[in-house]
C-alpha positions as CSV (number, residue, x, y, z in Angstrom):
1,M,-18.9,50.5,-11.3
2,S,-22.4,49.1,-11.2
3,S,-24.3,46.8,-13.5
4,S,-27.5,46.6,-11.4
5,M,-30.8,47.1,-13.2
6,I,-34.5,46.5,-12.9
7,V,-36.0,44.5,-15.7
8,P,-39.8,45.0,-16.4
9,V,-41.5,41.8,-17.5
10,I,-45.1,42.2,-18.7
11,D,-47.3,39.5,-17.2
12,V,-49.9,38.2,-19.8
13,Q,-52.8,36.0,-19.0
14,G,-56.3,35.4,-20.3
15,N,-57.8,38.6,-18.8
16,N,-55.4,40.9,-20.6
17,F,-54.3,38.9,-23.6
18,K,-56.5,40.7,-26.2
19,E,-55.6,44.1,-24.6
20,L,-51.9,43.4,-25.0
21,W,-52.1,41.7,-28.4
22,A,-51.2,44.7,-30.5
23,A,-48.3,45.6,-28.3
24,M,-46.9,42.1,-28.5
25,V,-47.2,41.9,-32.2
26,L,-45.6,45.3,-32.7
27,A,-42.7,44.3,-30.5
28,I,-42.2,41.1,-32.5
29,K,-42.4,42.8,-35.9
30,T,-40.0,45.6,-35.0
31,S,-37.3,43.5,-33.1
32,S,-33.8,42.7,-34.3
33,F,-34.0,39.3,-32.7
34,I,-36.3,37.4,-30.4
35,A,-35.3,35.2,-27.4
36,I,-37.7,32.6,-26.0
37,D,-38.0,30.3,-23.0
38,T,-40.7,27.9,-21.8
39,E,-41.8,26.3,-18.5
40,L,-43.1,22.8,-18.9
41,S,-45.3,20.4,-17.0
42,G,-42.7,17.7,-17.2
43,L,-40.2,16.0,-19.5
44,G,-40.7,12.3,-18.9
45,S,-37.7,9.8,-18.7
46,R,-34.5,11.7,-18.3
47,K,-32.5,8.6,-19.4
48,A,-34.4,8.6,-22.7
49,L,-33.9,12.3,-23.2
50,L,-30.1,11.7,-23.1
51,A,-30.1,8.6,-25.3
52,E,-26.9,7.9,-27.3
53,S,-28.9,8.0,-30.6
54,I,-30.1,11.5,-31.5
55,E,-33.1,10.0,-33.3
56,D,-34.0,8.2,-30.1
57,R,-33.7,11.5,-28.1
58,Y,-36.0,13.2,-30.6
59,K,-38.6,10.5,-30.2
60,A,-38.4,10.8,-26.4
61,I,-38.8,14.6,-26.5
62,C,-41.8,14.2,-29.0
63,H,-43.4,11.8,-26.5
64,A,-43.0,14.4,-23.7
65,A,-44.4,17.2,-25.9
66,R,-47.4,15.1,-26.9
67,T,-48.2,14.1,-23.3
68,R,-47.1,17.2,-21.4
69,S,-47.7,20.9,-22.0
70,I,-46.2,24.3,-21.9
71,L,-47.3,26.1,-18.7
72,S,-45.7,29.5,-19.5
73,L,-44.0,31.1,-22.5
74,G,-41.5,33.9,-22.3
75,F,-40.2,36.0,-25.1
76,A,-37.9,39.0,-25.1
77,C,-37.8,41.3,-28.2
78,Y,-34.4,43.0,-28.6
79,K,-34.5,46.0,-31.0
80,E,-31.2,47.5,-31.9
81,L,-31.4,51.3,-31.8
82,D,-29.8,53.5,-34.4
83,N,-27.7,56.6,-33.7
84,K,-26.6,55.2,-30.3
85,A,-23.1,54.7,-29.0
86,D,-21.9,51.0,-29.1
87,R,-24.8,48.6,-29.4
88,T,-27.9,49.7,-27.6
89,Y,-31.1,47.6,-27.5
90,L,-34.6,48.5,-26.6
91,V,-35.9,45.4,-24.8
92,Q,-39.6,44.4,-24.3
93,I,-40.3,41.2,-22.3
94,Y,-43.5,39.2,-22.0
95,N,-44.4,36.3,-19.7
96,L,-47.5,34.4,-20.9
97,T,-49.3,32.1,-18.5
98,L,-50.8,29.3,-20.5
99,L,-53.4,26.5,-19.9
100,C,-53.7,23.6,-22.3
101,S,-57.3,22.8,-22.9
102,E,-56.6,19.0,-23.3
103,E,-55.6,16.5,-20.7
104,Y,-51.8,16.4,-20.0
105,V,-49.4,14.9,-17.6
106,I,-47.9,17.1,-14.9
107,E,-45.0,15.7,-12.9
108,P,-44.8,16.3,-9.1
109,Q,-41.1,17.2,-9.3
110,S,-41.9,19.9,-12.0
111,V,-44.7,21.3,-9.8
112,K,-42.3,21.5,-6.8
113,F,-39.6,23.1,-8.9
114,L,-41.9,25.7,-10.3
115,V,-43.6,26.5,-7.0
116,Q,-40.2,27.0,-5.4
117,H,-39.4,29.6,-8.1
118,G,-42.6,31.6,-7.9
119,F,-45.0,29.9,-10.4
120,D,-48.6,30.5,-9.4
121,F,-50.7,27.5,-10.3
122,N,-53.9,29.1,-8.9
123,K,-53.4,31.9,-11.4
124,Q,-52.7,29.5,-14.2
125,Y,-55.9,27.5,-13.8
126,A,-58.0,30.6,-13.2
127,E,-56.5,32.9,-15.9
128,G,-54.2,30.9,-18.1
129,I,-54.5,31.5,-21.9
130,S,-56.1,28.4,-23.4
131,Y,-54.7,26.5,-26.4
132,Y,-55.0,23.2,-28.2
133,K,-52.0,21.1,-29.3
134,G,-51.3,19.6,-32.7
135,N,-52.9,20.6,-35.9
136,E,-55.5,23.3,-36.5
137,R,-59.0,22.7,-35.2
138,G,-61.7,24.6,-37.0
139,G,-61.1,28.3,-36.3
140,D,-57.9,27.9,-34.3
141,A,-55.9,29.6,-37.0
142,Y,-57.9,32.8,-36.7
143,G,-58.6,35.4,-34.0
144,V,-56.6,36.3,-31.0
145,N,-55.0,33.1,-29.6
146,M,-51.7,31.4,-29.1
147,R,-51.7,29.8,-32.5
148,S,-52.2,33.1,-34.2
149,L,-49.4,34.7,-32.1
150,F,-47.1,31.9,-33.2
151,V,-48.0,32.7,-36.8
152,E,-47.1,36.3,-36.2
153,L,-43.7,35.2,-34.9
154,L,-43.1,33.2,-38.0
155,R,-44.3,36.0,-40.3
156,A,-41.9,38.5,-38.6
157,N,-39.0,36.4,-39.9
158,K,-36.6,37.4,-37.1
159,P,-33.7,35.4,-35.8
160,L,-34.9,33.2,-32.9
161,V,-32.7,32.7,-29.8
162,V,-33.0,29.8,-27.3
163,H,-30.8,28.3,-24.5
164,N,-30.4,24.6,-24.7
165,G,-33.3,24.9,-27.1
166,L,-34.1,21.6,-28.7
167,I,-36.7,20.8,-26.1
168,D,-38.2,24.3,-26.5
169,M,-38.5,24.0,-30.2
170,V,-40.2,20.6,-30.1
171,F,-42.7,21.7,-27.6
172,L,-43.5,25.0,-29.5
173,Y,-44.0,23.0,-32.7
174,Q,-46.4,20.5,-31.0
175,C,-48.3,23.1,-28.9
176,F,-48.8,26.0,-31.3
177,Y,-48.0,24.7,-34.8
178,A,-48.8,21.2,-35.9
179,H,-48.4,17.5,-35.0
180,L,-44.8,16.6,-34.7
181,P,-43.3,14.6,-37.6
182,D,-42.0,11.2,-36.7
183,R,-38.5,11.7,-38.0
184,L,-35.9,14.1,-36.8
185,G,-34.8,14.9,-40.3
186,T,-38.3,16.0,-41.2
187,F,-38.5,18.1,-38.0
188,T,-35.2,20.0,-38.7
189,A,-36.3,20.5,-42.4
190,D,-39.5,22.1,-41.2
191,L,-37.7,24.3,-38.6
192,S,-35.3,25.6,-41.2
193,Q,-38.2,26.9,-43.3
194,M,-40.2,28.2,-40.3
195,F,-37.3,30.4,-39.2
196,P,-35.3,31.3,-42.4
197,S,-33.4,34.1,-40.4
198,G,-31.9,31.4,-38.3
199,I,-32.1,29.8,-34.8
200,Y,-29.3,30.5,-32.3
201,D,-28.6,28.4,-29.2
202,T,-26.8,30.4,-26.5
203,K,-25.8,27.3,-24.7
204,Y,-23.9,26.2,-27.7
205,A,-22.5,29.8,-28.0
206,T,-21.4,29.7,-24.3
207,E,-19.7,26.3,-24.6
208,Y,-18.0,26.7,-28.0
209,E,-17.7,30.4,-28.7
210,L,-17.5,32.2,-25.3
211,R,-15.8,29.2,-23.7
212,F,-17.1,29.9,-20.2
213,T,-16.2,27.7,-17.3
214,A,-19.9,26.7,-17.0
215,S,-22.8,27.2,-19.4
216,Y,-26.1,27.1,-17.5
217,L,-28.3,30.0,-18.1
218,E,-27.9,32.1,-14.9
219,Y,-24.1,31.6,-14.9
220,A,-23.7,32.6,-18.6
221,Y,-26.0,35.6,-18.2
222,K,-24.2,37.0,-15.1
223,K,-20.8,36.2,-16.6
224,C,-21.7,38.2,-19.8
225,K,-23.1,41.0,-17.7
226,L,-19.9,41.2,-15.5
227,Q,-17.5,41.1,-18.5
228,N,-19.6,43.8,-20.3
229,S,-19.5,45.9,-17.2
230,K,-15.8,45.5,-16.8
231,G,-15.3,46.5,-20.4
232,I,-17.3,49.7,-19.9
233,G,-15.4,50.5,-16.7
234,A,-12.1,50.0,-18.4
235,G,-13.0,52.4,-21.3
236,G,-11.2,52.0,-24.6
237,N,-12.6,51.7,-28.1
238,G,-14.3,48.3,-27.7
239,S,-18.0,48.1,-28.5
240,R,-20.2,47.2,-25.5
241,V,-23.8,46.3,-24.9
242,F,-26.3,48.8,-23.5
243,L,-30.0,48.2,-22.7
244,E,-33.1,50.5,-22.5
245,F,-36.6,49.6,-21.4
246,C,-39.9,51.2,-22.0
247,K,-41.7,53.1,-19.3
248,Y,-45.2,51.6,-18.7
249,T,-48.0,53.8,-17.5
250,D,-51.7,53.5,-16.6
251,N,-53.1,50.0,-17.1
252,M,-49.9,48.6,-18.5
253,E,-48.1,49.5,-15.3
254,S,-50.3,47.1,-13.4
255,Y,-49.2,44.2,-15.6
256,V,-45.5,44.7,-15.1
257,D,-43.5,42.3,-12.9
258,Y,-40.2,44.0,-12.0
259,R,-37.3,41.6,-11.9
260,A,-34.1,42.6,-10.1
261,C,-30.6,42.1,-11.5
262,L,-28.0,43.1,-8.9
263,D,-24.5,43.8,-9.9
264,N,-21.8,41.3,-9.1
265,Q,-20.9,42.1,-5.6
266,N,-17.5,41.6,-4.0
267,L,-18.5,38.8,-1.7
268,D,-16.2,38.1,1.2
269,G,-15.9,35.1,3.4
270,A,-15.2,31.4,2.9
271,L,-16.1,30.2,-0.6
272,N,-18.3,27.4,0.6
273,I,-19.6,26.5,-2.8
274,C,-21.6,23.5,-4.0
275,V,-19.4,21.8,-6.6
276,Q,-22.4,20.2,-8.4
277,F,-24.3,23.4,-8.7
278,S,-21.2,25.3,-9.6
279,A,-20.6,23.1,-12.6
280,Y,-24.1,22.4,-13.9
281,G,-26.5,24.9,-12.2
282,W,-28.3,21.9,-10.7
283,C,-28.0,20.1,-7.4
284,P,-29.9,16.9,-6.3
285,N,-30.4,18.4,-2.8
286,G,-32.1,21.6,-4.1
287,S,-32.9,24.2,-1.5
288,Q,-31.9,21.7,1.3
289,C,-28.2,21.8,0.2
290,T,-26.0,23.2,2.9
291,M,-23.5,24.5,0.4
292,S,-23.8,27.8,-1.5
293,H,-25.8,28.0,-4.8
294,D,-25.0,31.7,-5.2
295,T,-24.1,32.3,-8.8
296,D,-22.3,35.5,-8.1
297,L,-20.1,33.7,-5.5
298,I,-19.5,30.9,-8.0
299,I,-18.4,33.4,-10.7
300,Q,-16.2,35.2,-8.2
301,N,-14.6,31.9,-7.2
302,D,-14.0,31.0,-10.9
303,E,-12.4,34.4,-11.5
304,K,-10.1,33.9,-8.5
305,I,-9.0,30.5,-9.7
306,K,-8.3,31.9,-13.1
307,D,-6.3,34.8,-11.7
308,D,-4.3,32.5,-9.4
309,Q,-3.5,30.2,-12.3
310,R,-2.6,33.1,-14.6
311,K,-0.2,34.4,-12.0
312,K,1.3,30.9,-11.6
313,R,1.8,30.7,-15.3
314,K,3.3,34.1,-15.4
315,R,5.8,33.2,-12.7
316,K,6.6,30.0,-14.4
317,N,7.2,31.7,-17.8
318,K,9.3,34.4,-16.1
319,K,11.5,31.8,-14.5
320,K,11.8,29.9,-17.8
321,D,12.7,33.1,-19.7
322,S,15.3,34.0,-17.1
323,K,16.9,30.5,-17.3
324,A,16.8,30.6,-21.1
325,A,18.4,34.1,-21.2
326,S,21.3,32.9,-19.0
327,E,22.0,29.9,-21.3
328,S,21.5,31.5,-24.7
329,C,20.5,34.7,-26.4
330,S,19.4,33.2,-29.6
331,S,15.7,33.4,-29.1
332,P,14.2,36.8,-28.2
333,Q,11.3,37.1,-25.8
334,E,8.9,38.3,-28.5
335,K,9.3,35.0,-30.4
336,R,7.7,33.0,-27.6
337,S,4.5,31.0,-28.6
338,H,1.4,33.1,-28.4
339,F,-0.3,30.1,-26.6
340,E,1.8,30.7,-23.5
341,G,-0.3,32.6,-21.0
342,A,-3.5,32.0,-22.9
343,E,-6.7,32.9,-21.1
344,L,-8.4,30.1,-19.1
345,D,-11.7,30.9,-20.7
346,Q,-10.3,29.1,-23.7
347,A,-10.3,25.8,-21.8
348,V,-12.4,22.9,-22.8
349,P,-15.9,23.2,-21.4
350,M,-17.1,20.8,-18.7
351,S,-19.2,17.8,-19.5
352,E,-22.9,18.0,-19.0
353,P,-25.0,16.8,-16.1
354,A,-27.5,14.0,-16.3
355,L,-30.4,16.5,-16.4
356,P,-31.6,18.8,-19.1
357,E,-31.2,22.5,-18.4
358,H,-35.0,22.9,-18.0
359,Q,-34.6,21.1,-14.6
360,E,-31.7,23.1,-13.4
361,T,-32.4,24.4,-9.9
362,A,-31.8,28.1,-9.3
363,R,-31.0,29.4,-5.8
364,A,-34.0,30.2,-3.8
365,E,-32.6,33.4,-2.4
366,P,-33.9,36.5,-4.2
367,T,-31.5,38.8,-6.1
368,D,-33.3,42.0,-5.4
369,A,-32.4,45.5,-6.3
370,T,-34.6,48.5,-5.8
371,H,-33.9,50.9,-8.6
372,A,-36.2,51.7,-11.5
373,F,-35.4,53.7,-14.5
374,E,-37.1,56.6,-16.2
375,P,-38.7,56.2,-19.6
376,G,-36.5,56.5,-22.6
377,E,-33.5,56.5,-20.4
378,T,-30.9,53.8,-20.7
379,A,-32.2,51.4,-18.1
380,S,-28.8,49.8,-17.6
381,K,-25.5,50.8,-19.0
382,N,-24.2,47.7,-17.3
383,G,-21.4,49.4,-15.5
384,N,-21.7,53.2,-16.1
385,E,-22.3,54.5,-12.7
386,E,-22.6,58.1,-13.9
387,S,-25.9,57.1,-15.7
388,Q,-27.3,55.2,-12.7
389,P,-28.1,56.9,-9.4
390,E,-28.0,55.1,-6.1
391,A,-30.9,52.7,-5.6
392,P,-33.7,54.4,-3.6
393,A,-35.9,52.5,-1.2
394,E,-38.9,53.0,-3.5
395,A,-38.6,53.2,-7.2
396,P,-39.8,56.5,-8.6
397,G,-43.0,56.6,-10.7
398,R,-44.0,53.1,-9.7
399,P,-47.1,52.2,-7.6
400,K,-46.0,51.3,-4.1
401,E,-47.9,48.0,-4.2
402,K,-45.8,46.9,-7.1
403,K,-43.0,44.9,-5.5
404,V,-39.6,44.2,-7.2
405,E,-39.3,40.5,-7.5
406,G,-36.1,38.5,-7.4
407,G,-34.7,35.2,-8.6
408,T,-34.8,33.4,-11.9
409,H,-36.6,30.5,-13.6
410,R,-39.6,32.5,-14.8
411,A,-40.1,32.1,-18.6
412,G,-40.1,35.8,-19.3
413,F,-37.0,36.6,-17.3
414,D,-35.2,33.6,-18.6
415,A,-35.9,34.7,-22.1
416,F,-34.4,38.1,-21.3
417,M,-31.2,36.5,-20.0
418,T,-31.0,34.3,-23.1
419,G,-31.3,37.4,-25.3
420,Y,-28.6,39.2,-23.3
421,I,-26.1,36.4,-23.7
422,F,-26.8,36.5,-27.4
423,A,-26.4,40.3,-27.6
424,Y,-23.1,40.0,-25.8
425,A,-21.9,37.1,-28.1
426,R,-23.0,39.1,-31.1
427,N,-21.0,42.0,-29.9
428,L,-17.8,39.9,-29.9
429,T,-18.4,38.5,-33.3
430,K,-16.2,39.9,-36.1
431,N,-18.8,40.1,-38.8
432,T,-17.7,41.9,-41.9
433,E,-21.2,41.9,-43.4
434,E,-23.3,44.9,-42.4
435,S,-26.3,44.2,-44.6
436,S,-29.7,43.5,-43.1
437,T,-29.5,39.9,-44.3
438,A,-26.1,39.2,-42.6
439,H,-26.2,36.4,-40.0
440,L,-25.9,37.8,-36.5
441,V,-23.5,35.2,-35.1
442,P,-22.5,33.1,-38.1
443,T,-20.6,30.4,-36.2
444,C,-23.7,29.6,-34.1
445,L,-26.3,29.8,-36.9
446,N,-28.8,26.9,-36.8
447,K,-26.8,24.8,-34.2
448,L,-28.8,23.4,-31.3
449,F,-26.8,22.2,-28.3
450,L,-26.8,18.4,-27.6
451,S,-25.9,17.3,-24.1
452,G,-23.0,14.9,-24.1
453,K,-22.2,15.4,-27.8
454,S,-19.2,17.2,-29.3
455,I,-21.2,18.4,-32.3
456,P,-24.5,20.3,-32.3
457,L,-27.8,19.4,-34.1
458,Q,-27.8,21.2,-37.4
459,V,-31.2,22.8,-38.3
460,A,-31.2,22.3,-42.0
461,K,-33.1,20.5,-44.8
462,S,-31.0,17.7,-46.2
463,T,-31.4,16.0,-49.6
464,F,-32.7,12.9,-47.7
465,S,-35.5,14.6,-45.9
466,K,-38.8,16.1,-46.9
467,S,-41.0,18.6,-45.1
468,S,-44.1,17.3,-43.4
469,K,-47.5,17.7,-45.1
470,A,-48.9,19.7,-42.1
471,H,-45.9,22.0,-42.3
472,V,-46.3,22.6,-46.1
473,S,-50.0,23.5,-45.6
474,K,-49.1,25.8,-42.7
475,M,-46.4,27.6,-44.5
476,D,-48.8,28.3,-47.4
477,Y,-51.1,30.0,-44.9
478,V,-48.3,31.8,-43.0
479,W,-47.0,33.4,-46.3
480,G,-50.4,34.1,-47.7
481,K,-50.5,31.5,-50.5
482,N,-53.7,30.0,-49.0
483,T,-56.3,31.9,-47.0
484,A,-57.2,28.8,-44.9
485,V,-55.4,26.0,-43.2
486,K,-56.6,22.4,-43.6
487,A,-57.8,21.1,-40.3
488,E,-56.2,17.9,-39.0
489,G,-53.5,17.7,-41.7
490,N,-51.2,14.8,-41.7
491,A,-47.7,15.1,-40.2
């Protein structure tokens, strides 16, 4: 059983943005849902970002979005394919390198973090796609630019998927849409109208629906991939997730960054795991930590702990049943509580770290694989080894100079992982509605995860909040009611 795959991420910058425009817009319009992720130049005061008051948190994030910038934007378009077994998605992934045309703060720790995970600042300053923050400026609303691409995203009216996404949504609003409103209620009212098909936060889904031991992005993605692979290997009638990727040729091939996803290996040896990283996906020692930050090893260790505790409960229950049977025959075994022997995945999730997920440190070691997939072929059946040959030393049909990259914390690949978690969670959802307007994961609709809080932030327009003036003007333009957008509208 193998769940290895190579994920093609299209690298977009200033010199190919116009060339790839039509392909990106088509991918957005034809998708079933879109997952996004951002890399930022900084976040400001971590203490303020975790303030007790949600309104104060929002103000801190707004200050960060107004003074910092988005360095790269990743989006993954998942299109559910008809006439396929189970749920099969065609996935197209784009990683956009951006350069804000205004002054902005860039924090040294953010630079260090991004460089450690492969971000190329030379390429950003030489070829980054330029943009201005805040409201429209003259012809910003027209032409081929980031603001117009964001308008296309809104017009497509697709479900939007994020991971720990409040910060992402605030930055997207400020950088590509309009000046941020001062009040949180106004912001959530605007968001609910901008994305009428709903916003889904996979960190909330991981914590409160999937109930994984940990919920940081790489852990949640690999856990979903492993469980999906096990389900396929076990057979049965359960629906599983399958992925397909496009085959890129000619000029497009030169823009593709191949990201490796190894299957969950059976790792032997001492489980010398960093407890901090295991719980939160972040460690203050970073790459200098002497303990393991290997997510596969962490998941294997969690699985072993669950299995040991399950066996312990089973022995305990068996001993209890044996004792009860010898004392009385009045209560048959079938009448025992269904809570006995419940899965550990239903345990209460761990508390959150003192850092937002955008600063979680991934392991520096690459997670390389060297198998590419033929066009139109299911690029990963996530566990069906009959459809996946052994990985060759060189991927067929790929230029030899194109190297398969490893590791995470690139906006495009992180968007892909976010989308995969959502696809897996959606597959487990018992949704009786099959119409095109049915919500994909109803229990997670418009709920943004809040660190340290037991309830999420609801993205909705309340009776006590109004939409911002800049948003109202922008919505008229997006939906064609006005042919122009007022420059420098009031928020």
